[in-house]
C-alpha positions, -999 to +999 in steps of 0.1 A: -227+180-421-190+181-412-178+203-439-205+229-437-201+231-399-164+236-403-158+272-413-120+275-415-102+306-404-078+302-433-106+303-459-121+334-444-088+352-443-081+343-479-115+354-492-112+387-473-080+394-492-095+386-527-123+397-549-140+364-548-178+367-547-193+354-514-210+321-515-245+334-518-258+303-537-272+289-505-301+314-507-311+302-542-331+271-550-308+264-579-278+279-597-276+291-633-279+268-662-246+251-670-247+263-706-251+299-695-225+297-668-199+282-691-203+311-715-192+335-687-159+318-680-129+337-693-107+319-718-069+321-715-039+300-724-028+278-695+006+282-679+021+253-660+056+269-655+067+269-619+041+244-606+049+221-578+023+204-557+037+218-525+027+253-537-007+243-522-004+234-486-031+208-482-046+183-457-043+207-429-062+203-396-077+238-395-100+233-365-074+212-346-097+184-339-072+157-350-088+152-384-071+168-415-091+181-444-089+146-461-105+130-431-132+157-427-143+148-463-143+111-456-164+116-425-188+139-443-193+117-473-196+083-455-227+064-465-222+043-434-203+063-407-170+048-396-159+047-360-132+073-352-104+063-329-069+074-320-071+110-334-090+103-366-082+067-375-113+055-393-126+020-386-153+005-408-178+026-427-186+027-464-184+053-492-199+058-527-176+069-555-198+088-579-172+090-607-173+052-613-205+040-594-185+020-569-192+014-532-160+012-511-159-004-476-124+006-466-112+042-464-077+032-476-092+025-510-103+061-514-086+093-526-100+127-518-100+144-551-097+181-558-125+182-584-106+209-602-070+196-596-044+217-580-022+217-611-052+227-632-060+255-608-023+267-610-025+266-648-057+287-649-049+314-624-037+301-590-001+307-599-007+344-592-023+338-558-004+341-525+003+311-503-027+317-480-052+317-509-037+285-524-039+268-490-076+279-487-083+264-522-066+231-513-086+227-481-119+243-491-147+225-471-173+252-478-186+238-511-194+201-508-184+195-545-149+211-542-134+179-526-149+145-532-141+110-519-137+086-549-119+054-557-081+057-559-083+041-593-107+067-608-088+096-592-055+084-606-070+079-640-082+115-639-049+129-625-047+166-635-068+164-666-097+188-674-130+177-690-116+179-725-094+148-719-112+132-689-147+128-677-162+103-653-165+068-668-202+067-657-219+087-684-249+095-662-229+118-639-210+138-665-236+166-664-232+169-627-194+168-630-193+195-656-216+217-634-194+212-603-163+219-623-178+251-637-190+262-603-155+259-588-139+278-617-164+306-613-162+309-576-124+310-576-120+333-606-102+306-627-099+306-665-105+279-690-085+271-721-100+268-756-102+229-756-118+230-721-143+256-732-153+234-761-158+204-739-178+223-714-199+239-741-206+205-756-216+192-722-238+223-716-256+215-749-259+178-740-273+187-705-298+215-713-315+213-679-284+210-658-279+238-632-248+247-613-249+233-577-258+253-547-252+248-510-287+234-508-279+206-532-271+171-520-257+142-540 
């Protein structure tokens, strides 16, 4: 897979400088239960002050192959692989947007979503990070659920909302979405606010057999 093969130097450098736990999930058959994992997330008031999107340098070409992070995700998640011409122009291909159960036949109709949005990350702890760690977060290709290709319509409907105010319109994937959200917050040491905690707790109760994803999991 493109993103697991691409181990970026900027991510490695950022993780060495932090107390993030290493991604050891790949050695497990499955992660912890969603309900149990949610209970371990620290609760804190969110702080938006000072946020600008450019605080997170994103869509970099870390391996200098001509394809930015956005295009690495599109290549990795293609159901039918596109042709790649002229330094990462994509021709043809198709993609599946799991948020809204839509197949898309043109990459221009897709957004690459930060599942936990940049603004949400800022609010819940990333405002204290240095620029290198924020760049690593914005371009993280290590966990396949961190960045996801979805329809532009669904991504813009979601915007910077958390699961209290937005969940995928397809009910059948909400357990998965909550598990991926929780996994990202745990891995990056991010907090949740009280309303977000309630939404995730409710989802954990509604999805009693849902585990957090691991690097062995595939959509």
